[in-house]
PDB file of N, CA, C and O in Angstrom:
ATOM      1  N   MET A   1      20.172  -7.353   1.611  1.00  0.00           N
ATOM      2  CA  MET A   1      19.065  -7.453   0.678  1.00  0.00           C
ATOM      3  C   MET A   1      19.133  -6.246  -0.249  1.00  0.00           C
ATOM      4  O   MET A   1      19.408  -5.128   0.186  1.00  0.00           O
ATOM      5  N   PHE A   2      18.882  -6.486  -1.518  1.00  0.00           N
ATOM      6  CA  PHE A   2      18.861  -5.416  -2.503  1.00  0.00           C
ATOM      7  C   PHE A   2      17.430  -5.052  -2.851  1.00  0.00           C
ATOM      8  O   PHE A   2      16.586  -5.922  -3.064  1.00  0.00           O
ATOM      9  N   LEU A   3      17.168  -3.746  -2.906  1.00  0.00           N
ATOM     10  CA  LEU A   3      15.879  -3.220  -3.330  1.00  0.00           C
ATOM     11  C   LEU A   3      16.123  -2.177  -4.408  1.00  0.00           C
ATOM     12  O   LEU A   3      17.240  -1.683  -4.562  1.00  0.00           O
ATOM     13  N   ALA A   4      15.079  -1.845  -5.149  1.00  0.00           N
ATOM     14  CA  ALA A   4      15.191  -0.827  -6.190  1.00  0.00           C
ATOM     15  C   ALA A   4      14.659   0.497  -5.659  1.00  0.00           C
ATOM     16  O   ALA A   4      13.611   0.543  -5.014  1.00  0.00           O
ATOM     17  N   TYR A   5      15.386   1.565  -5.934  1.00  0.00           N
ATOM     18  CA  TYR A   5      14.981   2.918  -5.564  1.00  0.00           C
ATOM     19  C   TYR A   5      14.062   3.421  -6.670  1.00  0.00           C
ATOM     20  O   TYR A   5      14.500   3.585  -7.808  1.00  0.00           O
ATOM     21  N   ILE A   6      12.800   3.666  -6.353  1.00  0.00           N
ATOM     22  CA  ILE A   6      11.782   3.971  -7.361  1.00  0.00           C
ATOM     23  C   ILE A   6      12.123   5.177  -8.237  1.00  0.00           C
ATOM     24  O   ILE A   6      11.962   5.087  -9.455  1.00  0.00           O
ATOM     25  N   PRO A   7      12.589   6.309  -7.677  1.00  0.00           N
ATOM     26  CA  PRO A   7      12.822   7.473  -8.549  1.00  0.00           C
ATOM     27  C   PRO A   7      13.741   7.236  -9.746  1.00  0.00           C
ATOM     28  O   PRO A   7      13.527   7.813 -10.812  1.00  0.00           O
ATOM     29  N   ASP A   8      14.768   6.385  -9.580  1.00  0.00           N
ATOM     30  CA  ASP A   8      15.664   6.192 -10.734  1.00  0.00           C
ATOM     31  C   ASP A   8      15.976   4.726 -11.052  1.00  0.00           C
ATOM     32  O   ASP A   8      16.716   4.446 -11.995  1.00  0.00           O
ATOM     33  N   GLY A   9      15.421   3.791 -10.279  1.00  0.00           N
ATOM     34  CA  GLY A   9      15.619   2.372 -10.547  1.00  0.00           C
ATOM     35  C   GLY A   9      16.939   1.801 -10.063  1.00  0.00           C
ATOM     36  O   GLY A   9      17.227   0.629 -10.307  1.00  0.00           O
ATOM     37  N   SER A  10      17.754   2.610  -9.377  1.00  0.00           N
ATOM     38  CA  SER A  10      19.047   2.136  -8.875  1.00  0.00           C
ATOM     39  C   SER A  10      18.854   1.077  -7.799  1.00  0.00           C
ATOM     40  O   SER A  10      17.850   1.072  -7.087  1.00  0.00           O
ATOM     41  N   LEU A  11      19.826   0.186  -7.694  1.00  0.00           N
ATOM     42  CA  LEU A  11      19.789  -0.809  -6.631  1.00  0.00           C
ATOM     43  C   LEU A  11      20.353  -0.222  -5.344  1.00  0.00           C
ATOM     44  O   LEU A  11      21.346   0.505  -5.348  1.00  0.00           O
ATOM     45  N   VAL A  12      19.683  -0.562  -4.236  1.00  0.00           N
ATOM     46  CA  VAL A  12      20.092  -0.115  -2.915  1.00  0.00           C
ATOM     47  C   VAL A  12      20.284  -1.350  -2.054  1.00  0.00           C
ATOM     48  O   VAL A  12      19.414  -2.219  -2.002  1.00  0.00           O
ATOM     49  N   GLU A  13      21.421  -1.429  -1.378  1.00  0.00           N
ATOM     50  CA  GLU A  13      21.667  -2.539  -0.474  1.00  0.00           C
ATOM     51  C   GLU A  13      21.242  -2.124   0.931  1.00  0.00           C
ATOM     52  O   GLU A  13      21.774  -1.169   1.497  1.00  0.00           O
ATOM     53  N   ILE A  14      20.274  -2.857   1.488  1.00  0.00           N
ATOM     54  CA  ILE A  14      19.776  -2.603   2.836  1.00  0.00           C
ATOM     55  C   ILE A  14      20.514  -3.530   3.789  1.00  0.00           C
ATOM     56  O   ILE A  14      20.559  -4.741   3.575  1.00  0.00           O
ATOM     57  N   LYS A  15      21.089  -2.964   4.835  1.00  0.00           N
ATOM     58  CA  LYS A  15      21.891  -3.753   5.773  1.00  0.00           C
ATOM     59  C   LYS A  15      21.060  -4.314   6.924  1.00  0.00           C
ATOM     60  O   LYS A  15      21.244  -5.468   7.310  1.00  0.00           O
ATOM     61  N   GLN A  16      20.158  -3.522   7.470  1.00  0.00           N
ATOM     62  CA  GLN A  16      19.390  -3.915   8.652  1.00  0.00           C
ATOM     63  C   GLN A  16      17.976  -4.332   8.252  1.00  0.00           C
ATOM     64  O   GLN A  16      17.089  -3.488   8.135  1.00  0.00           O
ATOM     65  N   LEU A  17      17.769  -5.608   8.047  1.00  0.00           N
ATOM     66  CA  LEU A  17      16.451  -6.093   7.635  1.00  0.00           C
ATOM     67  C   LEU A  17      15.407  -5.889   8.717  1.00  0.00           C
ATOM     68  O   LEU A  17      14.221  -5.761   8.413  1.00  0.00           O
ATOM     69  N   VAL A  18      15.829  -5.857   9.976  1.00  0.00           N
ATOM     70  CA  VAL A  18      14.886  -5.637  11.078  1.00  0.00           C
ATOM     71  C   VAL A  18      14.190  -4.287  10.901  1.00  0.00           C
ATOM     72  O   VAL A  18      12.984  -4.180  11.126  1.00  0.00           O
ATOM     73  N   GLU A  19      14.935  -3.261  10.502  1.00  0.00           N
ATOM     74  CA  GLU A  19      14.347  -1.943  10.266  1.00  0.00           C
ATOM     75  C   GLU A  19      13.403  -1.967   9.067  1.00  0.00           C
ATOM     76  O   GLU A  19      12.381  -1.281   9.064  1.00  0.00           O
ATOM     77  N   LEU A  20      13.737  -2.738   8.074  1.00  0.00           N
ATOM     78  CA  LEU A  20      12.925  -2.804   6.861  1.00  0.00           C
ATOM     79  C   LEU A  20      11.543  -3.385   7.146  1.00  0.00           C
ATOM     80  O   LEU A  20      10.551  -2.903   6.599  1.00  0.00           O
ATOM     81  N   VAL A  21      11.461  -4.394   7.976  1.00  0.00           N
ATOM     82  CA  VAL A  21      10.171  -5.059   8.217  1.00  0.00           C
ATOM     83  C   VAL A  21       9.399  -4.439   9.371  1.00  0.00           C
ATOM     84  O   VAL A  21       8.259  -4.836   9.614  1.00  0.00           O
ATOM     85  N   ASP A  22       9.977  -3.477  10.094  1.00  0.00           N
ATOM     86  CA  ASP A  22       9.287  -2.813  11.205  1.00  0.00           C
ATOM     87  C   ASP A  22       8.407  -1.688  10.650  1.00  0.00           C
ATOM     88  O   ASP A  22       8.936  -0.711  10.119  1.00  0.00           O
ATOM     89  N   PRO A  23       7.075  -1.800  10.759  1.00  0.00           N
ATOM     90  CA  PRO A  23       6.192  -0.790  10.181  1.00  0.00           C
ATOM     91  C   PRO A  23       6.251   0.563  10.893  1.00  0.00           C
ATOM     92  O   PRO A  23       5.747   1.553  10.364  1.00  0.00           O
ATOM     93  N   PHE A  24       6.853   0.625  12.075  1.00  0.00           N
ATOM     94  CA  PHE A  24       6.952   1.883  12.798  1.00  0.00           C
ATOM     95  C   PHE A  24       8.193   2.685  12.382  1.00  0.00           C
ATOM     96  O   PHE A  24       8.348   3.834  12.795  1.00  0.00           O
ATOM     97  N   ILE A  25       9.051   2.107  11.590  1.00  0.00           N
ATOM     98  CA  ILE A  25      10.232   2.795  11.064  1.00  0.00           C
ATOM     99  C   ILE A  25       9.951   3.138   9.600  1.00  0.00           C
ATOM    100  O   ILE A  25       9.667   2.255   8.791  1.00  0.00           O
ATOM    101  N   HIS A  26      10.034   4.436   9.267  1.00  0.00           N
ATOM    102  CA  HIS A  26       9.651   4.893   7.926  1.00  0.00           C
ATOM    103  C   HIS A  26      10.816   5.036   6.958  1.00  0.00           C
ATOM    104  O   HIS A  26      10.609   5.180   5.754  1.00  0.00           O
ATOM    105  N   SER A  27      12.042   4.998   7.478  1.00  0.00           N
ATOM    106  CA  SER A  27      13.198   5.076   6.593  1.00  0.00           C
ATOM    107  C   SER A  27      14.240   4.054   7.049  1.00  0.00           C
ATOM    108  O   SER A  27      14.302   3.688   8.223  1.00  0.00           O
ATOM    109  N   VAL A  28      15.044   3.611   6.107  1.00  0.00           N
ATOM    110  CA  VAL A  28      16.078   2.614   6.388  1.00  0.00           C
ATOM    111  C   VAL A  28      17.398   3.094   5.812  1.00  0.00           C
ATOM    112  O   VAL A  28      17.438   3.853   4.844  1.00  0.00           O
ATOM    113  N   GLU A  29      18.480   2.630   6.434  1.00  0.00           N
ATOM    114  CA  GLU A  29      19.804   2.988   5.946  1.00  0.00           C
ATOM    115  C   GLU A  29      20.236   1.995   4.879  1.00  0.00           C
ATOM    116  O   GLU A  29      20.075   0.783   5.026  1.00  0.00           O
ATOM    117  N   GLY A  30      20.777   2.530   3.820  1.00  0.00           N
ATOM    118  CA  GLY A  30      21.259   1.672   2.744  1.00  0.00           C
ATOM    119  C   GLY A  30      22.317   2.387   1.932  1.00  0.00           C
ATOM    120  O   GLY A  30      22.606   3.564   2.148  1.00  0.00           O
ATOM    121  N   CYS A  31      22.887   1.651   0.993  1.00  0.00           N
ATOM    122  CA  CYS A  31      23.918   2.196   0.104  1.00  0.00           C
ATOM    123  C   CYS A  31      23.534   1.899  -1.332  1.00  0.00           C
ATOM    124  O   CYS A  31      23.117   0.789  -1.663  1.00  0.00           O
ATOM    125  N   PHE A  32      23.681   2.911  -2.184  1.00  0.00           N
ATOM    126  CA  PHE A  32      23.500   2.651  -3.606  1.00  0.00           C
ATOM    127  C   PHE A  32      24.534   1.622  -4.036  1.00  0.00           C
ATOM    128  O   PHE A  32      25.674   1.646  -3.572  1.00  0.00           O
ATOM    129  N   HIS A  33      24.143   0.742  -4.898  1.00  0.00           N
ATOM    130  CA  HIS A  33      25.046  -0.287  -5.404  1.00  0.00           C
ATOM    131  C   HIS A  33      25.338   0.055  -6.856  1.00  0.00           C
ATOM    132  O   HIS A  33      24.694  -0.446  -7.778  1.00  0.00           O
ATOM    133  N   ALA A  34      26.337   0.929  -7.033  1.00  0.00           N
ATOM    134  CA  ALA A  34      26.677   1.381  -8.378  1.00  0.00           C
ATOM    135  C   ALA A  34      28.185   1.561  -8.472  1.00  0.00           C
ATOM    136  O   ALA A  34      28.818   2.054  -7.538  1.00  0.00           O
ATOM    137  N   GLY A  35      28.746   1.166  -9.581  1.00  0.00           N
ATOM    138  CA  GLY A  35      30.175   1.300  -9.767  1.00  0.00           C
ATOM    139  C   GLY A  35      30.939   0.287  -8.932  1.00  0.00           C
ATOM    140  O   GLY A  35      30.364  -0.641  -8.365  1.00  0.00           O
ATOM    141  N   GLU A  36      32.236   0.485  -8.872  1.00  0.00           N
ATOM    142  CA  GLU A  36      33.083  -0.459  -8.149  1.00  0.00           C
ATOM    143  C   GLU A  36      33.401   0.001  -6.735  1.00  0.00           C
ATOM    144  O   GLU A  36      33.838  -0.799  -5.908  1.00  0.00           O
ATOM    145  N   GLU A  37      33.188   1.283  -6.447  1.00  0.00           N
ATOM    146  CA  GLU A  37      33.491   1.801  -5.121  1.00  0.00           C
ATOM    147  C   GLU A  37      32.272   1.683  -4.214  1.00  0.00           C
ATOM    148  O   GLU A  37      31.133   1.841  -4.655  1.00  0.00           O
ATOM    149  N   LEU A  38      32.531   1.402  -2.942  1.00  0.00           N
ATOM    150  CA  LEU A  38      31.471   1.335  -1.954  1.00  0.00           C
ATOM    151  C   LEU A  38      30.913   2.735  -1.735  1.00  0.00           C
ATOM    152  O   LEU A  38      31.667   3.670  -1.463  1.00  0.00           O
ATOM    153  N   GLN A  39      29.601   2.883  -1.851  1.00  0.00           N
ATOM    154  CA  GLN A  39      28.948   4.176  -1.679  1.00  0.00           C
ATOM    155  C   GLN A  39      28.692   4.439  -0.199  1.00  0.00           C
ATOM    156  O   GLN A  39      28.577   3.506   0.597  1.00  0.00           O
ATOM    157  N   ASP A  40      28.603   5.715   0.161  1.00  0.00           N
ATOM    158  CA  ASP A  40      28.318   6.087   1.540  1.00  0.00           C
ATOM    159  C   ASP A  40      26.880   5.739   1.899  1.00  0.00           C
ATOM    160  O   ASP A  40      25.988   5.877   1.062  1.00  0.00           O
ATOM    161  N   PRO A  41      26.639   5.291   3.125  1.00  0.00           N
ATOM    162  CA  PRO A  41      25.270   4.983   3.541  1.00  0.00           C
ATOM    163  C   PRO A  41      24.427   6.256   3.615  1.00  0.00           C
ATOM    164  O   PRO A  41      24.935   7.341   3.899  1.00  0.00           O
ATOM    165  N   GLN A  42      23.147   6.101   3.356  1.00  0.00           N
ATOM    166  CA  GLN A  42      22.204   7.206   3.482  1.00  0.00           C
ATOM    167  C   GLN A  42      20.839   6.636   3.822  1.00  0.00           C
ATOM    168  O   GLN A  42      20.620   5.429   3.722  1.00  0.00           O
ATOM    169  N   LEU A  43      19.921   7.506   4.225  1.00  0.00           N
ATOM    170  CA  LEU A  43      18.574   7.073   4.578  1.00  0.00           C
ATOM    171  C   LEU A  43      17.679   7.089   3.350  1.00  0.00           C
ATOM    172  O   LEU A  43      17.740   7.998   2.522  1.00  0.00           O
ATOM    173  N   PHE A  44      16.841   6.053   3.256  1.00  0.00           N
ATOM    174  CA  PHE A  44      15.864   5.934   2.172  1.00  0.00           C
ATOM    175  C   PHE A  44      14.488   5.753   2.788  1.00  0.00           C
ATOM    176  O   PHE A  44      14.316   4.958   3.713  1.00  0.00           O
ATOM    177  N   LEU A  45      13.513   6.483   2.281  1.00  0.00           N
ATOM    178  CA  LEU A  45      12.137   6.266   2.720  1.00  0.00           C
ATOM    179  C   LEU A  45      11.671   4.928   2.173  1.00  0.00           C
ATOM    180  O   LEU A  45      11.888   4.617   1.002  1.00  0.00           O
ATOM    181  N   LYS A  46      11.033   4.143   3.021  1.00  0.00           N
ATOM    182  CA  LYS A  46      10.594   2.813   2.577  1.00  0.00           C
ATOM    183  C   LYS A  46       9.574   2.914   1.448  1.00  0.00           C
ATOM    184  O   LYS A  46       9.514   2.031   0.592  1.00  0.00           O
ATOM    185  N   ARG A  47       8.768   3.983   1.434  1.00  0.00           N
ATOM    186  CA  ARG A  47       7.763   4.120   0.366  1.00  0.00           C
ATOM    187  C   ARG A  47       8.393   4.381  -0.997  1.00  0.00           C
ATOM    188  O   ARG A  47       7.711   4.301  -2.019  1.00  0.00           O
ATOM    189  N   GLU A  48       9.696   4.693  -1.023  1.00  0.00           N
ATOM    190  CA  GLU A  48      10.414   4.919  -2.281  1.00  0.00           C
ATOM    191  C   GLU A  48      11.225   3.701  -2.713  1.00  0.00           C
ATOM    192  O   GLU A  48      12.071   3.803  -3.601  1.00  0.00           O
ATOM    193  N   LEU A  49      10.972   2.546  -2.087  1.00  0.00           N
ATOM    194  CA  LEU A  49      11.702   1.321  -2.411  1.00  0.00           C
ATOM    195  C   LEU A  49      10.747   0.239  -2.880  1.00  0.00           C
ATOM    196  O   LEU A  49       9.605   0.167  -2.428  1.00  0.00           O
ATOM    197  N   ARG A  50      11.212  -0.586  -3.773  1.00  0.00           N
ATOM    198  CA  ARG A  50      10.478  -1.753  -4.268  1.00  0.00           C
ATOM    199  C   ARG A  50      11.462  -2.903  -4.408  1.00  0.00           C
ATOM    200  O   ARG A  50      12.677  -2.714  -4.348  1.00  0.00           O
ATOM    201  N   PHE A  51      10.921  -4.087  -4.595  1.00  0.00           N
ATOM    202  CA  PHE A  51      11.773  -5.224  -4.918  1.00  0.00           C
ATOM    203  C   PHE A  51      12.298  -5.027  -6.345  1.00  0.00           C
ATOM    204  O   PHE A  51      11.628  -4.390  -7.158  1.00  0.00           O
ATOM    205  N   PRO A  52      13.459  -5.550  -6.658  1.00  0.00           N
ATOM    206  CA  PRO A  52      14.004  -5.394  -8.016  1.00  0.00           C
ATOM    207  C   PRO A  52      13.067  -5.907  -9.107  1.00  0.00           C
ATOM    208  O   PRO A  52      13.150  -5.461 -10.251  1.00  0.00           O
ATOM    209  N   SER A  53      12.184  -6.832  -8.770  1.00  0.00           N
ATOM    210  CA  SER A  53      11.227  -7.364  -9.741  1.00  0.00           C
ATOM    211  C   SER A  53      10.111  -6.369 -10.059  1.00  0.00           C
ATOM    212  O   SER A  53       9.332  -6.579 -10.989  1.00  0.00           O
ATOM    213  N   GLY A  54      10.037  -5.276  -9.276  1.00  0.00           N
ATOM    214  CA  GLY A  54       8.991  -4.277  -9.481  1.00  0.00           C
ATOM    215  C   GLY A  54       7.850  -4.382  -8.489  1.00  0.00           C
ATOM    216  O   GLY A  54       6.988  -3.504  -8.438  1.00  0.00           O
ATOM    217  N   GLU A  55       7.836  -5.447  -7.699  1.00  0.00           N
ATOM    218  CA  GLU A  55       6.768  -5.610  -6.705  1.00  0.00           C
ATOM    219  C   GLU A  55       6.943  -4.612  -5.567  1.00  0.00           C
ATOM    220  O   GLU A  55       8.061  -4.275  -5.178  1.00  0.00           O
ATOM    221  N   LYS A  56       5.807  -4.145  -5.043  1.00  0.00           N
ATOM    222  CA  LYS A  56       5.820  -3.248  -3.899  1.00  0.00           C
ATOM    223  C   LYS A  56       6.223  -4.014  -2.646  1.00  0.00           C
ATOM    224  O   LYS A  56       6.096  -5.237  -2.580  1.00  0.00           O
ATOM    225  N   LEU A  57       6.715  -3.269  -1.649  1.00  0.00           N
ATOM    226  CA  LEU A  57       6.992  -3.881  -0.353  1.00  0.00           C
ATOM    227  C   LEU A  57       5.668  -4.267   0.296  1.00  0.00           C
ATOM    228  O   LEU A  57       4.660  -3.603   0.057  1.00  0.00           O
ATOM    229  N   PRO A  58       5.640  -5.306   1.099  1.00  0.00           N
ATOM    230  CA  PRO A  58       4.396  -5.709   1.753  1.00  0.00           C
ATOM    231  C   PRO A  58       3.829  -4.581   2.624  1.00  0.00           C
ATOM    232  O   PRO A  58       4.580  -3.873   3.296  1.00  0.00           O
ATOM    233  N   GLN A  59       2.531  -4.424   2.607  1.00  0.00           N
ATOM    234  CA  GLN A  59       1.880  -3.369   3.367  1.00  0.00           C
ATOM    235  C   GLN A  59       2.160  -3.484   4.867  1.00  0.00           C
ATOM    236  O   GLN A  59       2.234  -2.473   5.565  1.00  0.00           O
ATOM    237  N   CYS A  60       2.315  -4.707   5.358  1.00  0.00           N
ATOM    238  CA  CYS A  60       2.589  -4.908   6.782  1.00  0.00           C
ATOM    239  C   CYS A  60       3.971  -4.390   7.179  1.00  0.00           C
ATOM    240  O   CYS A  60       4.239  -4.221   8.368  1.00  0.00           O
ATOM    241  N   TRP A  61       4.845  -4.135   6.219  1.00  0.00           N
ATOM    242  CA  TRP A  61       6.152  -3.536   6.502  1.00  0.00           C
ATOM    243  C   TRP A  61       6.060  -2.019   6.561  1.00  0.00           C
ATOM    244  O   TRP A  61       6.957  -1.371   7.101  1.00  0.00           O
ATOM    245  N   LEU A  62       4.985  -1.435   6.012  1.00  0.00           N
ATOM    246  CA  LEU A  62       4.861   0.010   5.864  1.00  0.00           C
ATOM    247  C   LEU A  62       3.824   0.646   6.780  1.00  0.00           C
ATOM    248  O   LEU A  62       3.997   1.791   7.197  1.00  0.00           O
ATOM    249  N   ASP A  63       2.766  -0.059   7.097  1.00  0.00           N
ATOM    250  CA  ASP A  63       1.614   0.498   7.802  1.00  0.00           C
ATOM    251  C   ASP A  63       1.502  -0.085   9.209  1.00  0.00           C
ATOM    252  O   ASP A  63       1.194  -1.268   9.359  1.00  0.00           O
ATOM    253  N   PRO A  64       1.750   0.732  10.252  1.00  0.00           N
ATOM    254  CA  PRO A  64       1.663   0.213  11.610  1.00  0.00           C
ATOM    255  C   PRO A  64       0.250  -0.249  11.987  1.00  0.00           C
ATOM    256  O   PRO A  64       0.093  -1.048  12.911  1.00  0.00           O
ATOM    257  N   GLY A  65      -0.766   0.235  11.296  1.00  0.00           N
ATOM    258  CA  GLY A  65      -2.140  -0.156  11.588  1.00  0.00           C
ATOM    259  C   GLY A  65      -2.636  -1.311  10.736  1.00  0.00           C
ATOM    260  O   GLY A  65      -3.812  -1.668  10.803  1.00  0.00           O
ATOM    261  N   TYR A  66      -1.773  -1.890   9.951  1.00  0.00           N
ATOM    262  CA  TYR A  66      -2.173  -2.963   9.050  1.00  0.00           C
ATOM    263  C   TYR A  66      -2.758  -4.129   9.858  1.00  0.00           C
ATOM    264  O   TYR A  66      -2.151  -4.591  10.824  1.00  0.00           O
ATOM    265  N   GLY A  67      -3.922  -4.587   9.457  1.00  0.00           N
ATOM    266  CA  GLY A  67      -4.546  -5.735  10.089  1.00  0.00           C
ATOM    267  C   GLY A  67      -5.441  -5.385  11.260  1.00  0.00           C
ATOM    268  O   GLY A  67      -6.196  -6.244  11.716  1.00  0.00           O
ATOM    269  N   ARG A  68      -5.391  -4.176  11.764  1.00  0.00           N
ATOM    270  CA  ARG A  68      -6.239  -3.810  12.899  1.00  0.00           C
ATOM    271  C   ARG A  68      -7.707  -3.812  12.551  1.00  0.00           C
ATOM    272  O   ARG A  68      -8.531  -4.234  13.363  1.00  0.00           O
ATOM    273  N   SER A  69      -8.061  -3.348  11.354  1.00  0.00           N
ATOM    274  CA  SER A  69      -9.471  -3.297  10.984  1.00  0.00           C
ATOM    275  C   SER A  69     -10.045  -4.680  10.734  1.00  0.00           C
ATOM    276  O   SER A  69     -11.264  -4.852  10.757  1.00  0.00           O
ATOM    277  N   ALA A  70      -9.192  -5.673  10.496  1.00  0.00           N
ATOM    278  CA  ALA A  70      -9.658  -7.043  10.250  1.00  0.00           C
ATOM    279  C   ALA A  70      -9.945  -7.788  11.555  1.00  0.00           C
ATOM    280  O   ALA A  70     -10.584  -8.841  11.535  1.00  0.00           O
ATOM    281  N   GLN A  71      -9.483  -7.258  12.682  1.00  0.00           N
ATOM    282  CA  GLN A  71      -9.701  -7.935  13.936  1.00  0.00           C
ATOM    283  C   GLN A  71     -11.050  -7.542  14.508  1.00  0.00           C
ATOM    284  O   GLN A  71     -11.416  -6.368  14.462  1.00  0.00           O
ATOM    285  N   PRO A  72     -11.798  -8.497  15.048  1.00  0.00           N
ATOM    286  CA  PRO A  72     -13.093  -8.176  15.636  1.00  0.00           C
ATOM    287  C   PRO A  72     -12.918  -7.316  16.884  1.00  0.00           C
ATOM    288  O   PRO A  72     -11.964  -7.487  17.642  1.00  0.00           O
ATOM    289  N   GLY A  73     -13.840  -6.404  17.080  1.00  0.00           N
ATOM    290  CA  GLY A  73     -13.798  -5.513  18.244  1.00  0.00           C
ATOM    291  C   GLY A  73     -14.269  -6.221  19.506  1.00  0.00           C
ATOM    292  O   GLY A  73     -14.808  -7.326  19.448  1.00  0.00           O
ATOM    293  N   PRO A  74     -14.058  -5.565  20.657  1.00  0.00           N
ATOM    294  CA  PRO A  74     -14.456  -6.186  21.936  1.00  0.00           C
ATOM    295  C   PRO A  74     -15.945  -6.261  22.118  1.00  0.00           C
ATOM    296  O   PRO A  74     -16.418  -6.756  23.141  1.00  0.00           O
TER     297      PRO A  74
END
């Protein structure tokens, strides 16, 4: 899956989608997709990534507490 790196708009290829959708993991391994040579993998903070269309990543991918306040208490 390709995402955009917010600071400069570069495309980043994310290999492990399981890490991307896990809200308890704050960074994911990916490679910049630039030029013809394969770039070395590095860690990217999920809060610095967006979809190439400009949309933010879903909050449930970023916040481990997402949805807890919507559930009725005991």
